[in-house]
MARZAKE-989787 format. One record per residue (C-alpha): residue in one letter; z negated, y, x; residue number from 1. Coordinates in nm, 4 decimals, padded with zeros to 6 digits. Each point is the difference from the previous one (the first is absolute). Layout:
N
A/Z/Y/X/NUM
...
This chain:
419
M/00.0000/00.0000/00.0000/1
R/00.0814/00.3472/00.1309/2
K/-00.3131/00.2066/00.0479/3
A/-00.0192/00.3752/-00.0189/4
G/-00.2287/00.0033/00.3035/5
D/00.2642/-00.1739/00.2113/6
I/00.2326/00.3000/-00.0072/7
I/-00.2497/00.2851/00.0205/8
G/00.0506/00.1956/00.3173/9
Q/00.0315/00.3494/00.1372/10
E/00.2586/00.2183/-00.1666/11
S/00.2995/00.0739/00.2178/12
R/00.2973/00.2293/-00.0220/13
D/00.1921/-00.2382/-00.2244/14
T/-00.2848/-00.0830/-00.2428/15
Y/-00.1860/00.2280/-00.2353/16
S/-00.2618/-00.0277/-00.2732/17
I/00.0519/00.0860/-00.3637/18
C/-00.2148/-00.0392/-00.3095/19
V/00.1036/-00.0669/-00.3585/20
G/-00.2554/00.1076/-00.2599/21
P/-00.2592/00.0163/-00.1300/22
V/00.2080/00.2214/-00.2303/23
H/00.3687/-00.0870/00.0211/24
P/00.2864/-00.0395/-00.2521/25
A/00.0455/-00.3642/00.1070/26
L/-00.3636/-00.0883/-00.0732/27
K/-00.1202/-00.0132/-00.3598/28
E/-00.3659/-00.0010/00.1067/29
P/-00.1699/00.1469/00.3078/30
V/00.0068/-00.2038/00.3199/31
R/00.0843/00.1165/00.3495/32
L/00.2414/-00.1959/00.2183/33
N/-00.0248/00.0735/00.3727/34
L/00.3182/-00.1050/00.1761/35
R/00.1415/00.0084/00.3507/36
V/00.3766/-00.0026/00.0146/37
R/00.2702/-00.0279/00.2608/38
G/00.3032/00.1727/-00.1419/39
E/00.0164/-00.1328/-00.3571/40
R/-00.1824/-00.3272/00.0767/41
I/-00.3690/-00.0491/-00.0768/42
E/-00.1995/-00.1378/00.2944/43
H/-00.3588/00.0392/-00.1211/44
V/-00.1553/00.0031/-00.3485/45
D/-00.3474/00.0882/-00.1200/46
F/-00.1354/00.1390/-00.3266/47
E/-00.3034/00.1860/-00.1322/48
L/-00.1548/-00.0440/-00.3440/49
S/-00.2894/00.1610/-00.1876/50
Q/00.1595/00.3081/-00.1507/51
V/-00.0899/-00.1016/-00.3583/52
H/-00.3355/-00.1803/00.0202/53
R/-00.1706/00.0273/-00.3414/54
G/-00.3202/-00.2039/00.0310/55
I/00.0747/-00.2220/-00.3007/56
E/-00.1923/-00.2988/00.1377/57
W/-00.3104/00.2151/00.0505/58
M/00.0273/00.1395/-00.3543/59
G/00.0245/-00.3549/-00.1334/60
T/-00.3435/-00.0893/00.1352/61
R/-00.1410/00.2743/-00.2283/62
R/00.1591/-00.1401/-00.3173/63
N/-00.0302/-00.3160/-00.2092/64
P/00.2767/-00.2643/00.0156/65
I/00.1715/00.1159/-00.3208/66
Q/00.0144/00.3593/00.1257/67
I/00.1404/-00.1275/00.3291/68
L/00.2940/-00.1536/-00.1889/69
Y/00.1309/00.3452/-00.0901/70
L/-00.0787/00.1336/00.3462/71
S/00.1854/-00.2866/00.1688/72
E/00.3133/00.0798/-00.2026/73
R/00.0077/00.3368/00.1756/74
I/00.0339/-00.1613/00.3425/75
C/00.3771/-00.0076/-00.0533/76
G/00.2072/00.1893/-00.2537/77
I/00.2867/-00.2516/00.0085/78
C/-00.1682/-00.3407/00.0315/79
N/-00.3354/00.0223/-00.1752/80
I/-00.0201/-00.3259/-00.1979/81
C/-00.0185/-00.1774/00.3350/82
H/-00.3302/00.1699/00.0871/83
T/-00.1661/-00.0543/-00.3374/84
F/00.1258/-00.3609/-00.0024/85
A/-00.1490/-00.0700/00.3449/86
F/-00.3273/00.1787/-00.0816/87
C/-00.0395/-00.1957/-00.3246/88
R/00.0615/-00.3277/00.1807/89
A/-00.2661/00.0867/00.2592/90
V/-00.2652/00.0845/-00.2614/91
E/00.0934/-00.2989/-00.2164/92
S/-00.0407/-00.2349/00.2967/93
I/-00.3522/00.1332/00.0630/94
A/-00.1081/-00.0126/-00.3653/95
G/00.1695/-00.3333/-00.0771/96
I/00.1991/00.1572/-00.2847/97
E/00.2855/-00.2059/-00.1447/98
V/00.3029/00.2030/-00.1098/99
P/00.1528/-00.1202/-00.3320/100
P/00.3480/-00.1568/00.0349/101
R/00.1692/00.2648/-00.2166/102
A/-00.1484/00.2777/00.2122/103
R/00.1281/-00.1689/00.3155/104
Y/00.3537/00.0076/-00.1403/105
I/-00.0232/00.3656/-00.1048/106
R/-00.1314/00.0909/00.3450/107
T/00.2945/-00.1760/00.1605/108
I/00.2547/00.1702/-00.2264/109
V/-00.1351/00.3479/00.0761/110
A/-00.0199/-00.0768/00.3732/111
E/00.3645/-00.1085/00.0074/112
L/00.1079/00.3050/-00.2006/113
E/-00.1705/00.2061/00.2687/114
R/00.1891/-00.1905/00.2704/115
I/00.3317/00.0831/-00.1688/116
H/-00.0994/00.3646/-00.0330/117
S/-00.1111/00.0213/00.3639/118
H/00.3040/-00.1767/00.1482/119
I/00.2473/00.2118/-00.1967/120
L/-00.1831/00.3181/00.0983/121
W/00.0162/-00.1158/00.3621/122
A/00.3729/-00.0696/-00.0327/123
G/00.0535/00.3563/-00.1209/124
V/-00.1998/00.1430/00.2909/125
A/00.1861/-00.2216/00.2496/126
A/00.3348/00.1151/-00.1409/127
H/-00.1113/00.3620/00.0396/128
E/-00.0994/-00.0596/00.3632/129
L/00.3484/-00.1438/00.0581/130
G/00.1612/00.3050/-00.1600/131
F/00.1255/-00.2025/-00.2989/132
D/-00.1410/00.2158/-00.2802/133
S/00.2245/-00.1416/-00.2726/134
A/-00.1689/-00.3394/00.0561/135
M/-00.3373/00.1747/-00.0051/136
H/00.0741/00.1533/-00.3410/137
Y/00.1200/-00.3358/-00.1366/138
A/-00.3190/-00.1692/00.1204/139
F/-00.2239/00.2682/-00.1486/140
R/00.1842/-00.0200/-00.3303/141
A/-00.0397/-00.3803/-00.0053/142
R/-00.3723/00.0375/00.0745/143
E/-00.0617/00.1955/-00.3207/144
K/00.0237/-00.3105/-00.2189/145
V/-00.2812/-00.1827/00.1752/146
L/-00.2197/00.3095/-00.0192/147
D/00.0658/00.0193/-00.3748/148
V/-00.0997/-00.3645/-00.0414/149
I/-00.3153/00.0501/00.2087/150
E/-00.0906/00.2997/-00.2162/151
N/00.0529/-00.2055/-00.3154/152
L/-00.2289/-00.2774/00.1294/153
T/-00.2743/00.2080/00.1590/154
G/00.0258/00.3514/-00.1421/155
N/00.0876/00.1484/00.3409/156
R/00.3119/00.0167/00.2155/157
I/-00.1737/00.0006/00.3379/158
M/-00.3772/-00.0598/-00.0231/159
K/-00.0026/-00.3136/-00.2153/160
A/-00.3779/-00.0321/-00.0636/161
I/00.0545/-00.3455/-00.1522/162
M/-00.2037/-00.2173/00.2370/163
M/-00.3585/-00.0894/-00.0849/164
I/-00.2446/-00.2228/00.1844/165
G/00.0405/-00.3334/-00.1747/166
G/00.3332/00.0762/-00.1672/167
V/00.2077/00.2914/-00.1272/168
R/-00.0651/00.2946/-00.2319/169
R/00.3114/-00.0343/-00.2193/170
D/00.1741/-00.2918/-00.1661/171
M/00.3758/-00.0406/-00.0385/172
D/00.1469/-00.0258/-00.3506/173
K/00.3383/-00.1464/-00.0978/174
G/00.1758/00.3361/00.0035/175
Q/-00.1203/00.0716/00.3510/176
A/00.0975/-00.3503/00.1106/177
R/00.3520/00.0649/-00.1261/178
L/00.0225/00.3258/00.1989/179
V/-00.1257/-00.1768/00.3130/180
M/00.2627/-00.2745/-00.0381/181
E/00.2724/00.2623/-00.0444/182
A/-00.1180/00.1686/00.3190/183
A/-00.0004/-00.3324/00.1870/184
D/00.3609/-00.0645/-00.1047/185
F/00.0967/00.3570/00.0941/186
Y/-00.1463/-00.0258/00.3501/187
S/00.1585/-00.3383/00.0624/188
R/00.3352/00.1740/-00.0487/189
C/-00.1119/00.3174/00.1756/190
S/-00.1015/-00.1906/00.3132/191
R/00.3534/-00.1344/00.0346/192
K/00.1395/00.3540/-00.0279/193
L/-00.2456/00.1312/00.2587/194
E/00.0872/-00.2846/00.2379/195
K/00.3678/00.0841/-00.0355/196
I/-00.0683/00.3676/00.0722/197
F/-00.2332/-00.0469/00.2961/198
L/00.1142/-00.3252/00.1597/199
G/00.3720/00.0371/-00.0621/200
D/00.0466/00.3599/00.1099/201
P/00.1497/00.0111/00.3539/202
V/-00.1701/00.3296/00.0884/203
I/-00.3468/-00.1245/-00.0946/204
K/00.0665/-00.3233/00.1865/205
S/00.1078/00.1854/00.3145/206
R/-00.3157/00.2162/-00.0129/207
T/-00.2454/-00.2841/-00.0627/208
R/00.1430/-00.3172/00.1609/209
D/-00.1754/-00.0662/00.3344/210
T/-00.2066/00.3167/-00.0491/211
G/-00.3787/-00.0179/00.0199/212
I/-00.0191/-00.3706/00.0870/213
L/-00.3376/-00.1721/-00.0368/214
T/00.0208/-00.3505/00.1422/215
R/-00.1928/-00.2893/-00.1508/216
H/-00.2145/-00.0151/00.3154/217
D/-00.0904/00.3700/-00.0181/218
C/-00.0600/-00.0274/-00.3740/219
L/-00.2562/-00.2782/00.0460/220
A/-00.1618/00.1675/00.3023/221
L/-00.0459/00.3279/-00.1908/222
C/-00.1137/-00.1686/-00.3265/223
S/00.2666/00.1646/-00.2140/224
V/-00.0059/-00.0773/-00.3722/225
G/00.2131/00.0216/-00.3131/226
P/00.3763/00.0629/00.0013/227
T/-00.0277/00.1262/00.3587/228
A/-00.1185/-00.3460/00.1120/229
R/00.2299/-00.1967/-00.2292/230
A/00.3024/00.1948/00.1261/231
S/-00.0809/-00.1339/00.3480/232
G/00.0036/-00.3572/-00.1283/233
V/-00.3764/-00.0444/-00.0518/234
R/-00.0571/-00.1675/-00.3376/235
K/-00.3265/00.1783/-00.0726/236
D/-00.0934/00.0818/-00.3609/237
V/-00.3466/-00.0217/-00.1599/238
R/00.1599/-00.0984/-00.3329/239
Q/00.1494/-00.3040/00.1747/240
D/-00.2715/-00.0833/00.2542/241
E/-00.3084/00.0376/-00.2234/242
P/00.1270/00.0338/-00.3595/243
Y/-00.2129/00.1908/-00.2522/244
G/00.0536/00.1537/-00.3427/245
A/00.2964/-00.1701/-00.1652/246
Y/00.1749/-00.0674/00.3326/247
P/-00.1162/-00.3645/00.0224/248
D/00.1837/-00.0640/-00.3292/249
V/00.3235/00.1890/00.0718/250
G/00.0264/-00.0778/00.3726/251
V/00.1026/00.2543/00.2634/252
K/00.2064/-00.0563/00.3120/253
A/-00.0136/00.2563/00.2808/254
M/00.3364/00.1759/00.0238/255
T/00.1705/00.0119/00.3422/256
P/00.3364/00.1588/00.0906/257
D/00.1716/-00.3257/00.0949/258
E/00.0019/-00.0908/-00.3704/259
I/00.1875/00.3234/-00.0755/260
T/00.2206/00.0793/00.2995/261
G/00.0082/-00.3416/00.1688/262
E/-00.1876/00.1135/00.3118/263
T/-00.3220/00.1710/00.1106/264
R/00.0082/00.2857/00.2502/265
G/-00.3167/00.1866/-00.0994/266
D/00.1739/00.3372/-00.0154/267
V/00.0008/00.2790/-00.2597/268
Y/00.2878/-00.1692/-00.1827/269
D/-00.2074/-00.3161/-00.0453/270
R/-00.2963/00.1997/-00.1289/271
I/00.2300/00.1585/-00.2585/272
A/00.1356/-00.3413/-00.1011/273
V/-00.3454/-00.1552/-00.0470/274
R/-00.1299/00.2818/-00.2200/275
L/00.3086/00.0080/-00.2208/276
R/-00.0058/-00.3768/-00.0533/277
E/-00.3723/00.0186/-00.0811/278
I/00.0889/00.2249/-00.2956/279
K/00.1870/-00.2901/-00.1571/280
Q/-00.2798/-00.2391/00.0959/281
S/-00.2539/00.2222/-00.1760/282
A/00.2214/00.0201/-00.3090/283
D/00.0166/-00.3803/-00.0111/284
I/-00.3798/-00.0294/00.0367/285
I/-00.0527/00.2502/-00.2823/286
G/00.2389/-00.1901/-00.2268/287
R/-00.1829/-00.3292/00.0568/288
C/-00.3401/00.1599/-00.0541/289
V/00.1038/00.1516/-00.3344/290
K/00.1473/-00.3295/-00.1230/291
D/-00.2937/-00.2155/00.1118/292
M/-00.2881/00.2386/-00.0706/293
P/-00.2911/-00.1826/-00.1672/294
E/-00.1998/00.1351/-00.2925/295
G/-00.3679/00.0877/00.0233/296
K/-00.2307/00.2809/00.1031/297
I/00.0871/00.2499/00.2713/298
A/-00.3407/00.0683/00.1585/299
H/-00.3103/-00.1806/00.1174/300
E/-00.2110/00.2687/-00.1722/301
D/00.1287/00.2678/-00.2386/302
K/-00.2964/00.2389/00.0245/303
A/-00.0227/00.1966/00.3233/304
N/-00.3778/00.0481/-00.0180/305
V/-00.0564/-00.3748/-00.0361/306
L/00.2347/-00.0687/00.2938/307
L/-00.1814/00.2574/00.2147/308
G/-00.3319/-00.1600/-00.0866/309
E/00.1353/-00.3356/00.1103/310
L/00.1287/00.1424/00.3286/311
R/-00.3161/00.1970/00.0758/312
G/-00.1973/-00.3081/00.0934/313
V/00.2730/-00.1651/00.2070/314
Q/-00.0309/-00.0358/00.3758/315
G/00.2565/-00.1220/00.2494/316
E/00.3198/00.0759/00.1871/317
G/00.3545/-00.0504/-00.1223/318
I/00.3594/00.0702/00.0925/319
G/00.3006/00.0666/-00.2165/320
R/00.3590/-00.0456/00.1144/321
H/00.3198/00.1004/-00.1742/322
E/00.3629/00.0093/00.1100/323
A/00.0797/00.3666/-00.0576/324
P/00.3604/00.1268/00.0207/325
R/-00.0602/00.1013/00.3639/326
G/-00.1924/-00.3165/00.0909/327
E/-00.3491/-00.1461/-00.0188/328
V/-00.2782/00.2255/-00.1316/329
F/-00.3497/-00.1108/00.0988/330
H/-00.3256/00.1218/-00.1612/331
Y/-00.3477/-00.0906/00.1232/332
V/-00.3025/00.0626/-00.2248/333
K/-00.3704/-00.0595/00.0606/334
L/-00.2421/00.0120/-00.2957/335
V/-00.3776/00.0030/00.0487/336
G/-00.1272/-00.0057/-00.3582/337
E/00.0271/00.3764/-00.0528/338
E/00.2354/00.2025/-00.2188/339
A/00.2227/00.1127/00.2879/340
P/00.1390/-00.2339/00.2655/341
Y/-00.1577/00.0073/00.3439/342
S/00.3431/-00.0039/00.1638/343
W/00.3653/00.0240/-00.1015/344
K/00.2803/-00.0218/00.2542/345
V/00.3743/00.0112/-00.0585/346
R/00.2799/-00.1112/00.2293/347
A/00.3381/00.1114/-00.1251/348
P/00.3269/-00.1575/00.1242/349
T/00.1187/00.3112/00.1825/350
Y/-00.3010/-00.0395/00.2309/351
N/00.1568/-00.3283/00.1169/352
N/00.3585/00.1191/00.0061/353
L/-00.0327/00.3282/00.1902/354
L/-00.0160/-00.1675/00.3419/355
S/00.3397/-00.1554/-00.0679/356
W/00.1475/00.3487/00.0397/357
I/-00.0432/-00.0313/00.3772/358
P/00.2371/-00.2945/00.0669/359
M/00.2319/00.1220/-00.2786/360
M/00.0461/00.3448/00.1562/361
L/00.0067/-00.0912/00.3681/362
G/00.3612/00.0268/00.1125/363
A/00.1148/00.1569/-00.3278/364
Q/00.1621/00.3407/-00.0335/365
I/-00.1789/00.3126/-00.1186/366
A/00.2231/00.0062/-00.3081/367
D/-00.1313/-00.3446/-00.0985/368
I/-00.3630/00.1152/-00.0280/369
P/00.0069/00.0928/-00.3740/370
V/00.1512/-00.3259/-00.1227/371
I/-00.2115/-00.2160/00.2342/372
A/-00.3174/00.1775/-00.1070/373
A/00.0940/-00.0378/-00.3669/374
S/00.0973/-00.3662/00.0386/375
I/-00.3638/-00.1188/-00.0024/376
D/-00.0640/00.2078/-00.3157/377
P/-00.3038/00.1738/00.1536/378
C/-00.2868/00.1364/-00.2086/379
M/-00.2223/00.2217/00.2127/380
S/-00.2457/00.0786/-00.2796/381
C/-00.0843/-00.3726/-00.0209/382
T/-00.0494/-00.0257/00.3731/383
N/-00.1721/00.2990/00.1542/384
R/-00.3328/-00.0035/00.1800/385
A/-00.1815/00.3130/00.1182/386
V/00.0201/00.0817/00.3698/387
V/-00.1330/00.3006/00.1933/388
T/00.1865/00.0896/00.3158/389
G/-00.0592/00.2586/00.2678/390
P/00.0059/00.0480/00.3759/391
G/-00.1168/-00.3243/00.1542/392
R/-00.1304/-00.1577/-00.3212/393
R/00.1258/-00.2179/-00.2783/394
Q/-00.2459/-00.1061/-00.2682/395
V/00.0443/-00.2081/-00.3151/396
L/-00.2245/00.1170/-00.2838/397
G/-00.1750/-00.2857/-00.1774/398
Q/-00.1511/-00.0065/-00.3481/399
D/-00.3520/00.1084/00.1048/400
M/00.1204/00.2882/00.2153/401
L/00.2384/00.1255/-00.2701/402
H/-00.2868/-00.0094/-00.2487/403
D/-00.2360/00.1903/00.2323/404
L/00.2639/00.2635/00.0745/405
S/00.0753/00.0410/-00.3705/406
V/-00.3685/00.0462/-00.0854/407
K/-00.0423/00.2498/00.2830/408
R/00.3028/00.2010/-00.1111/409
T/-00.1114/-00.0018/-00.3644/410
R/-00.3393/00.1393/00.0983/411
E/00.1639/00.2729/00.2050/412
L/00.2187/00.0979/-00.2948/413
R/-00.2982/00.0067/-00.2357/414
R/-00.1917/00.2291/00.2347/415
G/00.2977/00.2312/00.0120/416
L/00.0121/00.0212/-00.3823/417
R/-00.3618/00.1051/-00.0337/418
P/-00.0599/00.3720/-00.0624/419
């Protein structure tokens, strides 16, 4: 595996340093890329995070588990079911709560609708980075239907607020099931159109083939997840490896580019191919879930106060995993018999995938930076940790220190408000 440290050296007359970000037209969220280039070729890559740290994990330890559900949805504005799904699974594993079969199917349907929404949004952004805005507008127009269906099922287009510990908050009636089936049929056809646009266009192919290569070896060494890993030939998918929800009944096979293009190169083109084919896969999963959905109740406990009372006396540690559109989301929760959890930690897929930027960008051209960066579908708001930097020091702020600093600052502000 190529290492960034192997090519760090003193700048010379024919090399120079540039930075991209943290605010840049090619980056949809703040992150700073520090690059060393020779001519147009990139010889060294590094990046800096922590421009949008929000302290959500710390806030969660001051709330009860049901309140945390709505907080966890705010971790990501695009993929939020994945965080509530993983958090629910973690708490349910601690409390020994059994999710009703019908609720498991509804959870799976909404999660796959979110995958379609996220992948199509990504396709539009990728097209924009390639300068193909007509494809971007087509993708964004196609995305509207899935948002309408999500709104019909949950009451919201973006923040779904449908997950509940032990089940879901809303049932699905026959009219809604019909709309979901229509959407599944629509996106089965739409995926073929998107594949024709993106994989058949010679300009897109020339810009993305053999660009931003992540080998299988580098992928495994850097612990990449989701479509980024599968595009490098690693058949890694939580829905396949440890099925949950309705996935054990419908069956999921990790999608790799050799099934689509006949070969695996691990480049940007392959990452496009995997995501577009996963749109059809999600549509097929949704169709099977609607047809096979069992009858019955949708929640372990309908009354929130009763559920909170049950959780208040629970002690233990649990993890929740879910295959989000970008890859595996991991939530860790520790309950100690009190209303709020003792600890809540989230690992989003971008945290795993960011390091893959280094081998992808080494040797690439400066003009390839936007499409390579976008090819892992990064979400900085899901990923950031707080870091303080200064001359000769670099310090990571942990939970206790952030709390102490917040209390200190609040007291200072209160003193300043007094007459």
